LOVO-60861 format. One record per residue (C-alpha): residue in one letter; chain; y, x, z. Coordinates in steps of 0.25 Angstrom, whole numbers. Last residue first. Layout:
BEGIN
   guvo   finu      py      px      pz
      A      A       Y       X       Z
...
This chain:
BEGIN
   guvo   finu      py      px      pz
      X      A     544     249     432
      X      A     535     261     436
      X      A     540     267     421
      X      A     556     266     423
      X      A     557     278     435
      X      A     549     286     427
      X      A     554     282     414
      X      A     568     286     421
      X      A     563     301     424
      X      A     558     303     411
      X      A     570     301     407
      X      A     576     289     399
      X      A     586     289     387
      X      A     583     273     387
      X      A     578     273     370
      X      A     562     276     375
      X      A     566     266     389
      X      A     556     257     386
      X      A     541     266     381
      X      A     547     277     393
      X      A     544     264     403
      X      A     532     260     396
      X      A     526     271     395
      X      A     529     275     409
      X      A     524     262     414
      X      A     510     264     417
      X      A     512     280     423
      X      A     524     275     433
      X      A     517     262     437
      X      A     505     269     441
      X      A     512     280     448
      X      A     521     268     455
      X      A     508     262     460
      X      A     503     276     466
      X      A     514     278     473
      X      A     515     266     480
      X      A     498     269     481
      X      A     501     282     487
      X      A     512     277     497
      X      A     505     266     501
      X      A     491     275     505
      X      A     502     284     513
      X      A     509     273     520
      X      A     495     266     527
      X      A     487     256     520
      X      A     479     252     534
      X      A     466     245     534
      X      A     466     231     536
      X      A     460     225     550
      X      A     445     223     550
      X      A     442     207     548
      X      A     443     198     561
      X      A     432     191     562
      X      A     427     177     556
      X      A     421     163     558
      X      A     417     156     549
      X      A     421     140     549
      X      A     422     134     535
      X      A     435     129     530
      X      A     446     118     534
      X      A     455     121     548
      X      A     449     136     549
      X      A     457     144     560
      X      A     463     159     559
      X      A     469     165     573
      X      A     456     173     577
      X      A     444     169     569
      X      A     437     155     564
      X      A     446     146     572
      X      A     438     134     570
      X      A     433     134     582
      X      A     446     130     589
      X      A     446     115     583
      X      A     459     108     586
      X      A     466     115     594
      X      A     465     127     584
      X      A     471     117     574
      X      A     481     116     579
      X      A     484     132     584
      X      A     482     136     571
      X      A     491     125     566
      X      A     501     129     577
      X      A     500     146     572
      X      A     499     142     559
      X      A     502     156     552
      X      A     497     166     564
      X      A     485     154     568
      X      A     478     158     553
      X      A     474     143     548
      X      A     464     141     537
      X      A     462     130     529
      X      A     448     131     518
      X      A     452     122     507
      X      A     446     109     504
      X      A     449     107     489
      X      A     461      95     496
      X      A     466     108     503
      X      A     468     115     490
      X      A     474     106     484
      X      A     484     104     496
      X      A     489     118     499
      X      A     498     121     486
      X      A     504     108     489
      X      A     506     110     504
      X      A     512     123     504
      X      A     522     116     494
      X      A     523     104     506
      X      A     522     115     516
      X      A     536     124     511
      X      A     545     111     507
      X      A     542     107     522
      X      A     545     120     529
      X      A     557     123     518
      X      A     562     109     525
      X      A     560     112     539
      X      A     567     126     536
      X      A     581     117     532
      X      A     581     112     545
      X      A     580      97     551
      X      A     567      92     541
      X      A     561      81     549
      X      A     550      83     548
      X      A     544      95     545
      X      A     531      94     536
      X      A     517      99     534
      X      A     508      95     523
      X      A     498      85     521
      X      A     482      83     524
      X      A     480      79     538
      X      A     473      90     541
      X      A     485      98     537
      X      A     497      91     545
      X      A     488      94     558
      X      A     485     108     552
      X      A     500     110     553
      X      A     511     116     542
      X      A     510     124     529
      X      A     496     125     522
      X      A     493     136     515
      X      A     485     141     502
      X      A     474     149     497
      X      A     467     148     484
      X      A     473     158     476
      X      A     472     168     487
      X      A     457     164     490
      X      A     451     176     480
      X      A     458     185     486
      X      A     453     182     499
      X      A     466     179     509
      X      A     475     188     513
      X      A     486     189     503
      X      A     484     174     501
      X      A     489     171     517
      X      A     500     179     516
      X      A     507     175     504
      X      A     505     159     511
      X      A     512     165     523
      X      A     522     169     514
      X      A     522     153     508
      X      A     520     148     523
      X      A     531     154     530
      X      A     545     150     524
      X      A     546     137     531
      X      A     535     138     542
      X      A     546     150     547
      X      A     557     141     549
      X      A     548     134     562
      X      A     535     136     565
      X      A     523     143     557
      X      A     514     136     548
      X      A     502     140     540
      X      A     489     135     536
      X      A     480     141     526
      X      A     474     135     517
      X      A     462     140     508
      X      A     454     134     494
      X      A     439     135     494
      X      A     433     143     484
      X      A     418     145     490
      X      A     414     151     502
      X      A     422     155     514
      X      A     419     169     519
      X      A     430     176     513
      X      A     440     165     517
      X      A     436     172     532
      X      A     438     184     531
      X      A     452     182     523
      X      A     455     172     534
      X      A     453     182     544
      X      A     460     192     537
      X      A     471     181     537
      X      A     469     179     553
      X      A     473     193     556
      X      A     483     196     545
      X      A     490     184     553
      X      A     490     190     565
      X      A     497     203     561
      X      A     493     216     552
      X      A     490     212     540
      X      A     503     202     538
      X      A     514     213     540
      X      A     525     208     547
      X      A     538     206     543
      X      A     551     207     548
      X      A     547     221     548
      X      A     547     224     534
      X      A     560     217     529
      X      A     568     222     541
      X      A     562     238     540
      X      A     566     237     524
      X      A     582     234     530
      X      A     581     243     541
      X      A     578     253     530
      X      A     590     252     525
      X      A     592     259     510
      X      A     606     253     505
      X      A     610     269     510
      X      A     598     276     502
      X      A     606     278     491
      X      A     619     281     496
      X      A     615     291     505
      X      A     604     299     498
      X      A     615     297     486
      X      A     626     304     496
      X      A     616     315     501
      X      A     613     318     486
      X      A     629     321     483
      X      A     630     327     497
      X      A     620     338     491
      X      A     625     338     479
      X      A     638     341     482
      X      A     632     352     492
      X      A     625     358     481
      X      A     637     360     470
      X      A     639     354     458
      X      A     645     339     456
      X      A     637     327     448
      X      A     630     325     463
      X      A     642     321     468
      X      A     650     310     461
      X      A     635     306     457
      X      A     633     303     471
      X      A     643     292     469
      X      A     637     286     456
      X      A     623     288     458
      X      A     625     279     472
      X      A     633     270     465
      X      A     622     266     455
      X      A     612     265     467
      X      A     622     254     472
      X      A     623     249     457
      X      A     609     248     457
      X      A     606     243     470
      X      A     614     232     466
      X      A     609     228     452
      X      A     595     225     458
      X      A     600     212     465
      X      A     585     209     468
      X      A     589     205     484
      X      A     601     200     484
      X      A     597     190     471
      X      A     584     186     483
      X      A     592     186     494
      X      A     600     176     487
      X      A     589     166     485
      X      A     598     154     481
      X      A     601     140     488
      X      A     614     137     484
      X      A     622     136     496
      X      A     637     142     491
      X      A     632     153     500
      X      A     619     155     492
      X      A     625     152     479
      X      A     636     165     482
      X      A     625     176     484
      X      A     617     171     471
      X      A     630     170     464
      X      A     630     186     468
      X      A     616     189     463
      X      A     618     181     451
      X      A     631     191     449
      X      A     622     205     452
      X      A     611     200     444
      X      A     623     197     430
      X      A     630     210     436
      X      A     617     218     433
      X      A     611     213     422
      X      A     625     215     414
      X      A     627     230     422
      X      A     611     233     416
      X      A     611     228     402
      X      A     626     238     403
      X      A     619     248     406
      X      A     607     247     397
      X      A     616     246     387
      X      A     625     261     389
      X      A     639     258     396
      X      A     636     258     411
      X      A     640     272     415
      X      A     655     265     423
      X      A     652     252     425
      X      A     639     257     431
      X      A     645     268     438
      X      A     656     259     443
      X      A     644     248     448
      X      A     637     259     457
      X      A     650     262     463
      X      A     651     246     466
      X      A     636     249     471
      X      A     639     257     482
      X      A     650     251     486
      X      A     644     237     489
      X      A     630     242     494
      X      A     632     249     505
      X      A     642     239     513
      X      A     635     227     505
      X      A     621     231     514
      X      A     613     222     504
      X      A     605     220     517
      X      A     616     209     521
      X      A     616     202     508
      X      A     599     202     510
      X      A     600     196     523
      X      A     612     185     518
      X      A     603     181     507
      X      A     590     179     518
      X      A     597     170     526
      X      A     602     161     515
      X      A     590     160     508
      X      A     582     156     518
      X      A     580     142     515
      X      A     576     145     501
      X      A     563     152     508
      X      A     550     141     510
      X      A     555     134     495
      X      A     559     147     488
      X      A     546     144     476
      X      A     550     147     463
      X      A     538     151     453
      X      A     531     138     458
      X      A     540     131     448
      X      A     536     140     436
      X      A     521     136     437
      X      A     513     147     433
      X      A     503     145     423
      X      A     501     160     423
      X      A     501     161     407
      X      A     513     151     405
      X      A     521     151     418
      X      A     519     165     421
      X      A     516     172     408
      X      A     525     163     403
      X      A     537     167     410
      X      A     534     181     411
      X      A     535     181     395
      X      A     545     172     394
      X      A     554     181     406
      X      A     552     194     398
      X      A     557     189     386
      X      A     569     182     391
      X      A     573     195     398
      X      A     568     204     389
      X      A     578     195     379
      X      A     588     193     387
      X      A     590     209     390
      X      A     591     210     376
      X      A     597     202     368
      X      A     609     202     380
      X      A     611     218     379
      X      A     608     218     363
      X      A     595     224     356
      X      A     589     210     356
      X      A     599     204     348
      X      A     601     214     338
      X      A     613     223     336
      X      A     622     219     324
      X      A     636     221     329
      X      A     638     207     333
      X      A     624     208     341
      X      A     632     218     348
      X      A     643     211     351
      X      A     634     200     354
      X      A     629     208     365
      X      A     640     213     369
      X      A     644     198     372
      X      A     632     196     378
      X      A     632     206     388
      X      A     636     197     401
      X      A     627     187     396
      X      A     614     195     395
      X      A     618     198     410
      X      A     621     182     413
      X      A     607     179     406
      X      A     600     192     412
      X      A     604     189     425
      X      A     596     174     422
      X      A     584     181     418
      X      A     587     188     431
      X      A     584     176     438
      X      A     572     171     431
      X      A     566     184     433
      X      A     568     183     449
      X      A     559     170     446
      X      A     549     174     439
      X      A     545     185     448
      X      A     536     196     446
      X      A     531     188     432
      X      A     548     189     425
      X      A     547     205     430
      X      A     535     207     420
      X      A     542     199     409
      X      A     552     207     411
      X      A     548     220     411
      X      A     541     215     398
      X      A     554     211     392
      X      A     558     227     395
      X      A     546     231     386
      X      A     550     221     375
      X      A     563     228     376
      X      A     557     242     375
      X      A     552     238     362
      X      A     562     232     357
      X      A     570     244     357
      X      A     584     240     353
      X      A     590     247     365
      X      A     580     246     376
      X      A     588     251     388
      X      A     593     237     395
      X      A     579     232     391
      X      A     572     243     400
      X      A     581     243     412
      X      A     581     227     413
      X      A     565     225     412
      X      A     564     237     422
      X      A     575     230     432
      X      A     567     218     429
      X      A     553     225     434
      X      A     557     230     445
      X      A     564     215     448
      X      A     552     209     446
      X      A     544     219     456
      X      A     554     218     467
      X      A     555     202     465
      X      A     538     202     466
      X      A     539     211     479
      X      A     549     202     485
      X      A     548     205     502
      X      A     547     217     504
      X      A     549     226     492
      X      A     562     217     489
      X      A     566     217     503
      X      A     565     231     500
      X      A     575     232     490
      X      A     586     224     495
      X      A     590     236     504
      X      A     591     246     492
      X      A     579     255     494
      X      A     573     254     480
      X      A     586     251     472
      X      A     592     264     478
      X      A     581     272     474
      X      A     580     270     463
      X      A     598     270     460
      X      A     597     284     462
      X      A     585     289     457
      X      A     590     283     445
      X      A     603     290     446
      X      A     596     306     446
      X      A     596     304     431
      X      A     610     304     430
      X      A     616     289     428
      X      A     617     283     412
      X      A     618     272     417
      X      A     606     265     408
      X      A     597     276     413
      X      A     601     276     426
      X      A     601     261     429
      X      A     587     261     421
      X      A     582     271     430
      X      A     585     268     443
      X      A     580     253     439
      X      A     567     257     435
      X      A     566     267     448
      X      A     573     258     459
      X      A     563     247     456
      X      A     551     257     454
      X      A     552     260     470
      X      A     554     244     473
      X      A     541     242     467
      X      A     534     253     473
      X      A     541     248     487
      X      A     532     236     480
      X      A     519     241     478
      X      A     516     248     494
      X      A     515     235     500
      X      A     510     226     490
      X      A     500     237     488
      X      A     495     234     502
      X      A     491     219     502
      X      A     486     220     488
      X      A     475     231     493
      X      A     476     244     484
      X      A     468     249     476
      X      A     477     258     465
      X      A     475     256     449
      X      A     470     240     451
      X      A     480     240     461
      X      A     492     242     452
      X      A     489     230     443
      X      A     487     221     455
      X      A     499     224     459
      X      A     505     222     447
      X      A     499     209     445
      X      A     505     207     459
      X      A     519     209     457
      X      A     520     202     442
      X      A     513     188     448
      X      A     525     180     451
      X      A     524     168     446
      X      A     511     164     456
      X      A     500     173     459
      X      A     490     159     456
      X      A     492     161     442
      X      A     486     173     438
      X      A     474     167     440
      X      A     463     173     447
      X      A     457     185     454
      X      A     463     196     449
      X      A     478     196     454
      X      A     476     188     468
      X      A     476     200     476
      X      A     493     202     468
      X      A     494     189     473
      X      A     491     188     487
      X      A     498     203     489
      X      A     511     197     481
      X      A     512     186     491
      X      A     509     196     501
      X      A     522     201     499
      X      A     530     191     503
      X      A     526     190     515
      X      A     530     199     524
      X      A     525     215     526
      X      A     513     221     516
      X      A     503     231     524
      X      A     506     245     525
      X      A     498     253     536
      X      A     500     266     540
      X      A     515     266     538
      X      A     518     251     544
      X      A     528     248     533
      X      A     543     252     529
      X      A     537     267     526
      X      A     533     259     513
      X      A     546     256     509
      X      A     552     271     509
      X      A     540     276     507
      X      A     539     269     492
      X      A     555     273     492
      X      A     555     289     496
      X      A     542     291     486
      X      A     548     285     475
      X      A     562     291     477
      X      A     555     305     479
      X      A     549     306     467
      X      A     562     302     459
      X      A     568     313     466
      X      A     557     322     462
      X      A     559     317     448
      X      A     575     319     449
      X      A     574     333     456
      X      A     564     338     444
      X      A     571     333     433
      X      A     583     340     439
      X      A     575     355     442
      X      A     572     352     428
      X      A     586     350     424
      X      A     590     337     420
      X      A     593     334     407
      X      A     607     336     403
      X      A     612     319     399
      X      A     614     320     384
      X      A     626     320     377
      X      A     638     306     375
      X      A     629     297     379
      X      A     631     286     370
      X      A     638     276     374
      X      A     632     262     372
      X      A     644     258     363
      X      A     655     248     368
      X      A     657     238     357
      X      A     671     236     350
      X      A     664     236     336
      X      A     648     234     340
      X      A     638     246     341
      X      A     627     247     330
      X      A     620     262     335
      X      A     615     274     326
      X      A     607     285     332
      X      A     611     299     327
      X      A     615     304     339
      X      A     623     291     342
      X      A     630     286     332
      X      A     639     273     331
      X      A     641     261     320
      X      A     652     250     322
């Protein structure tokens, strides 16, 4: 059957629901309404950035936790050797390096400022794409964006899984572009490029996402087959467009990682050090979701999606959202049956949940806001604020940030700065091995994060040739790894697995005559063991040279403070740069989506 609308000819199969054409254009916002929307957007951006940055000491923003230091050293390493050194997640370090070329900033401070910007961008792009797909009012973009930016799981990603955050941002942008690329091959190519960038950000999560897309494509297959019989090309069907873009992006990303960079696929997954914590982390993530708030709001949002989700973009998002939630639920069930699955990651990255909650907030507030009268507007606006901020529990962010110590301000930071000063004076290009060892449970999972922090502190030319040895000095001197026997608890097996893995990486360096250092804060027992053998090799407070030239070093000057004002200015600068660079691409990719300038502004940074 052929349908005409405003001069456009559309082929629709008999019996299949067509995308409902708008009965008429939405009333354009007045000049005052536009001013309010743009002011709200500016306030949203400043509010979200301030919310995250205020979780740090305002006078000195320093990286908190361990994982962030992996991206600090990787960002520092860009341009100082092969990108293969960075590993299978080069996306975030490349972005950080590019932004640093325009706004000079130390990587350790940049990786404090950039993740909140990415969290804001995730909210903005998702809010705009959802608003356009479900044809919600213009103010709904800000509501959904704020909910996603402050969702209880988002802070955990901001402070611990920065590459995954960038991955999720790119996937949200890619899905939105492909969903709105109706018969537009150029826009489909832009979406494929976004997916390729997503694969370069976190290839493991991308594979999981591709599985979700496969499930969504199967759900949309009946409608796609009807479209094919009606003469619609394969790439123009819902299943065909999303599958081709995701598969194409995965191939491009995979070729870049495993072909061009020569990364081994086996090295892209390493859960050795944390697998025994999956159950505890899953329970913590489930509690953090606040079901008593999440479930009612998400149910209302589901009803709104059911009523308004008739357009092609909305159907694609609904199918993918259902597949996403189904796989998250399956992961929870598998863990309960004893299968080792990183359920916390699935829960933390379940983007459809905050989307549905945000739509629920839009639905409830909309019942009041559409009525006339100043009092009803005030009640509606107040209700909206309560609904949006309910999941944003400040104590959750505090728990994430304050349970870790900021490395530059504690003892290990001082010892690592001594090590940097020492290595700057060591002639030649010998590799470096640090000894790390903590008693008990902590010794099983800390060596890998310790390596992150160490590499973020050594001179940049030493990053790629710095390794760690796990264990005691006696075993190291005998040329063998430290192992715990007999194995009485699960963490002890994890310790042995970690020790063997680190040994395999450090052994070639040791054979080449690597400099061997002990920072006391990372190996109290081993440091005491070394001092007992020869106290003269302590070259500075808390730093011991097992092998290498004896060069005495003094405590370096403390790092210059990097306060809230500079951090906020850098964050806004990053956002402005990405907005300017992305504006043309966003406008081009959404040319068939009837996107407003506000929509483009929300999407452009992604």
